[in-house]
C-alpha positions in Angstrom: -60.3 -97.9 43.0 -62.6 -98.4 45.9 -64.3 -101.7 46.7 -67.6 -100.1 46.0 -66.5 -99.2 42.5 -64.7 -102.5 41.9 -67.6 -104.6 43.1 -70.2 -102.6 41.1 -68.0 -102.8 38.1 -67.5 -106.5 38.4 -71.2 -107.2 38.8 -72.1 -104.8 36.0 -69.8 -106.5 33.6 -71.2 -110.0 34.5 -74.7 -108.8 34.0 -73.9 -107.1 30.7 -72.6 -110.5 29.5 -75.7 -112.2 30.9 -78.5 -109.6 31.0 -81.9 -110.4 32.4 -85.3 -108.8 32.9 -86.5 -107.4 36.2 -89.4 -105.7 37.8 -89.2 -102.5 39.9 -92.7 -102.3 41.3 -92.2 -99.2 43.5 -91.9 -97.4 40.2 -93.0 -93.7 40.7 -89.7 -92.6 42.2 -86.8 -90.6 40.7 -84.3 -93.2 41.8 -86.2 -95.9 40.0 -86.5 -93.8 36.8 -82.7 -93.3 37.0 -82.0 -97.0 37.6 -84.3 -98.0 34.7 -82.5 -95.7 32.3 -79.0 -96.8 33.5 -79.7 -100.6 33.4 -81.3 -100.5 29.9 -78.8 -98.0 28.5 -75.7 -100.0 29.7 -77.3 -103.4 28.6 -77.2 -105.1 32.0 -81.0 -105.6 31.8 -83.0 -106.7 28.8 -86.3 -105.4 30.0 -87.7 -103.5 33.0 -91.3 -103.9 34.3 -92.7 -100.8 35.9 -96.1 -100.5 37.7 -98.5 -97.6 37.4 -100.1 -95.4 34.7 -97.8 -95.0 31.7 -98.5 -91.4 31.0 -98.0 -90.5 34.7 -94.8 -92.4 35.0 -93.3 -91.0 31.8 -94.4 -87.4 32.8 -93.0 -87.7 36.3 -89.7 -89.1 34.9 -89.5 -86.2 32.4 -89.9 -83.7 35.2 -86.7 -85.1 36.7 -84.9 -84.9 33.3 -85.2 -88.6 32.5 -86.8 -89.4 29.1 -88.2 -92.9 29.4 -89.6 -92.6 25.9 -86.1 -93.1 24.5 -86.1 -96.6 26.0 -89.8 -97.3 25.9 -89.4 -100.3 23.7 -87.8 -102.2 26.5 -90.1 -101.0 29.3 -93.3 -102.9 30.2 -95.9 -101.0 32.1 -98.5 -102.7 34.3 -101.4 -100.9 36.0 -101.3 -100.7 39.7 -103.3 -98.4 42.0 -101.6 -99.3 45.3 -98.4 -100.9 46.5 -99.9 -104.3 47.2 -101.2 -104.5 43.7 -97.8 -103.6 42.2 -95.9 -106.1 44.4 -98.4 -108.8 43.6 -98.1 -108.2 39.9 -94.3 -108.2 40.2 -94.4 -111.5 42.1 -96.6 -113.0 39.4 -94.1 -111.9 36.7 -91.3 -113.5 38.6 -93.3 -116.7 39.2 -94.0 -117.1 35.5 -90.5 -116.3 34.4 -91.3 -113.1 32.6 -88.7 -111.4 34.9 -85.8 -112.9 36.6 -85.8 -110.7 39.7 -87.9 -108.2 41.6 -86.4 -105.2 43.4 -88.8 -103.4 45.7 -88.9 -101.6 49.1 -87.8 -98.1 48.1 -91.4 -97.1 48.9 -93.0 -100.3 50.2 -92.4 -101.6 53.7 -90.3 -104.7 54.4 -93.4 -106.5 55.6 -95.3 -105.8 52.4 -92.3 -107.0 50.3 -91.9 -110.2 52.2 -95.6 -111.0 52.2 -95.7 -110.5 48.4 -92.6 -112.7 47.9 -93.8 -115.6 50.1 -97.3 -115.6 48.5 -96.0 -115.1 45.0 -92.9 -117.4 44.7 -92.7 -119.2 48.0 -89.7 -120.3 50.1 -86.6 -122.1 49.1 -87.1 -125.9 49.5 -86.0 -127.0 52.9 -85.8 -123.5 54.3 -88.5 -122.0 56.5 -86.9 -118.6 57.2 -86.8 -115.4 55.3 -83.8 -113.3 56.3 -81.9 -110.2 55.2 -78.2 -110.0 54.6 -75.9 -107.1 53.9 -72.7 -107.1 51.9 -70.4 -104.7 53.7 -67.4 -103.4 51.7 -64.7 -100.8 51.9 -61.3 -99.9 50.4 -60.9 -102.8 48.0 -59.8 -105.5 50.5 -62.5 -105.4 53.2 -65.6 -107.4 52.2 -68.0 -109.1 54.7 -71.5 -110.4 55.0 -73.7 -109.6 58.0 -77.0 -111.5 58.7 -79.7 -111.3 59.8 -80.0 -107.5 59.8 -83.5 -106.9 58.5 -86.2 -109.6 59.2 -86.2 -112.0 62.1 -86.3 -110.3 65.4 -85.6 -113.2 67.8 -84.5 -116.2 65.7 -84.7 -119.7 67.0 -81.8 -122.2 66.6 -83.4 -123.6 63.5 -83.9 -120.1 62.1 -80.3 -119.2 62.8 -79.1 -122.3 60.9 -81.4 -121.3 57.9 -80.0 -117.7 58.1 -76.4 -119.1 58.0 -77.0 -121.6 55.2 -78.7 -119.0 53.1 -76.0 -116.4 53.8 -73.4 -118.9 52.5 -75.4 -119.1 49.3 -75.5 -115.3 49.0 -71.7 -115.1 49.7 -71.0 -117.8 47.1 -73.2 -115.9 44.6 -71.4 -112.6 45.0 -67.9 -113.9 45.7 -67.7 -117.3 44.0 -63.9 -117.4 44.2 -63.6 -116.7 47.9 -64.7 -119.5 50.3 -67.1 -118.4 53.0 -65.9 -118.6 56.6 -68.8 -118.4 59.0 -68.6 -117.0 62.5 -71.5 -117.3 64.9 -71.4 -114.2 67.2 -72.3 -113.7 70.8 -71.2 -111.7 73.9 -69.0 -114.7 74.8 -66.1 -116.6 73.1 -66.1 -120.4 73.6 -68.0 -120.2 76.9 -66.0 -117.4 78.4 -69.4 -116.5 79.9 -72.3 -118.7 80.7 -75.9 -117.8 79.8 -78.7 -119.3 77.9 -78.1 -116.9 75.0 -74.5 -117.9 74.8 -75.4 -121.6 75.0 -77.9 -121.1 72.2 -75.2 -119.7 69.8 -72.7 -122.4 70.7 -75.4 -125.0 70.0 -76.2 -123.3 66.6 -72.5 -123.3 65.7 -72.2 -127.0 66.6 -75.3 -128.0 64.7 -74.4 -126.0 61.6 -70.9 -127.6 61.5 -72.6 -131.0 61.8 -75.0 -130.2 58.9 -72.5 -128.5 56.7 -69.1 -130.0 57.4 -67.7 -128.7 54.1 -68.3 -125.1 55.1 -65.7 -123.6 57.4 -67.5 -122.3 60.5 -67.2 -122.0 64.3 -68.6 -120.2 67.3 -69.7 -118.9 69.6 -67.4 -115.8 69.2 -67.3 -112.2 70.4 -66.8 -110.1 67.3 -63.3 -109.1 68.1 -62.2 -112.7 68.5 -63.7 -113.6 65.2 -62.3 -110.6 63.4 -58.8 -110.2 64.9 -56.4 -113.1 64.6 -54.3 -112.2 67.6 -57.3 -111.7 69.9 -58.9 -114.9 68.5 -55.8 -116.9 69.2 -55.8 -115.8 72.8 -59.5 -116.4 73.3 -60.0 -119.5 71.0 -56.6 -121.1 70.5 -58.0 -124.2 68.9 -60.1 -122.4 66.2 -59.0 -121.6 62.7 -61.7 -118.9 62.2 -60.2 -115.8 64.0 -59.0 -113.2 61.5 -60.5 -115.1 58.6 -64.2 -114.9 59.1 -66.1 -113.1 56.3 -69.7 -114.2 57.1 -71.0 -113.0 60.5 -74.2 -114.5 61.9 -75.7 -112.3 64.6 -77.8 -113.7 67.5 -80.8 -111.5 66.8 -82.1 -108.5 64.8 -81.0 -106.0 67.5 -77.4 -107.0 67.2 -77.3 -107.4 63.4 -79.2 -104.2 62.5 -77.2 -102.1 65.0 -73.9 -103.6 63.9 -74.4 -103.0 60.2 -75.4 -99.4 60.7 -72.4 -98.7 63.0 -70.1 -100.3 60.5 -71.7 -98.2 57.7 -71.8 -94.9 59.5 -68.7 -94.9 61.8 -66.3 -97.1 59.8 -67.4 -95.8 56.3 -68.4 -99.2 54.8 -70.8 -99.4 52.0 -73.8 -101.5 52.9 -75.5 -103.4 50.0 -78.9 -104.8 51.0 -80.9 -106.1 52.6 -80.6 -109.0 50.3 -83.6 -111.2 51.0 -82.7 -114.8 51.6 -84.9 -117.9 51.8 -87.3 -117.1 48.9 -87.5 -119.5 46.0 -86.6 -116.7 43.5 -84.8 -113.3 43.8 -87.3 -111.0 45.4 -85.4 -108.2 47.0 -86.2 -105.7 49.7 -84.5 -102.3 49.7 -84.1 -99.8 52.4 -86.4 -96.9 51.8 -83.3 -94.7 52.1 -81.5 -96.5 49.4 -79.4 -94.4 46.9 -79.3 -95.1 43.2 -76.1 -97.0 43.6 -77.6 -99.1 46.3 -80.5 -100.0 44.1 -78.2 -100.7 41.1 -76.1 -103.0 43.3 -79.2 -104.9 44.4 -80.3 -105.2 40.8 -76.9 -106.7 39.8 -76.8 -109.1 42.8 -80.3 -110.4 42.3 -80.0 -110.8 38.6 -76.8 -112.8 39.3 -78.7 -114.9 41.8 -81.3 -115.7 39.3 -78.7 -117.4 37.1 -77.5 -119.8 39.8 
C-alpha cells in the first residue's frame, strides 16, 4: 500500500468516526461534484454547502454522470453570482459554526481565498502570518511537511517563526503520534557561508528554539545536511536534527514553491496542500490544478483540524 493510500485511508476512517460539515464554494466544477458525492456517500461529512443556482448545479453535475439529487437532503445550496460572494458566504458559515471547514481555490485565486478567510474568520490569536504548507508523502515511509510554499514571498524573521509554529500545529494534526523535527533551511549549514540571508535563518532558528524549547528544531541547514544523517554529521556534528527532520522551513517563497514542485514531479511525491495556516478556523486554499484525491485529502485534513 502506498503512503498516499494509507494516509487517505487513515484520514477517511477518522472522519467517518467524527464527521463534520463543510463548504465547497467553488462549486460548479466536476471535481467538486465528485468530492461532494464521495464525502456524503462514505459518511465522512454530514453536510456539504455549495454555492450557486441549485438547478444549474444539479444539471451540470448530471451532465458529468453525478446525480446530486440522490444526496440532496444533505446538500445546502446558497445563491452566489460571483466567486467573492461564494467565498464570503462560506466564511460566514464557518464563522457561525454552520460548517467546520471551507475548502476553496479550485477556481478562485489564492488572494481571493485568503482575503475571504481573514475577513470572515480572522487570524489565530498571537499569529500575524497566513502561510501555506504541503504534506509530501511517498512509498509508505516518507512523509514530510514543507512551508511556506504558497503565500509569503519574502518572510521576515517574525513571519518565519509564525510559519514554523503553525507548521508544527499542522504536523501534529495530521501525524499526532510522530513528533515534529523542524529544520530551518538555507544555502549554508551552521555558518559554512556568511551572508545576511544565512544570518537571518540562523537567527530565526535560534529564536524559535528559545520560544519553543519543547519542539526539536535547529538551523540553519542546507537541505542535504538536514535530510541525510551522514552529511549532517559532517557539516553539523553537534546537531541531532540531520536525518531526522520532517518539517522543513524554507527561507522564502521562491525556495519553498520550487522545492515542493521538484519533489512532486521528479521524486514522485504526492503533495497535499497548500494547507492554509494562521487562520482562526480551517479555511483551505487549493491549487487550481488539484485532482479529486487532492481535494478529498484537503477536506479530510481540514475537518480533522476543526476538531483540535
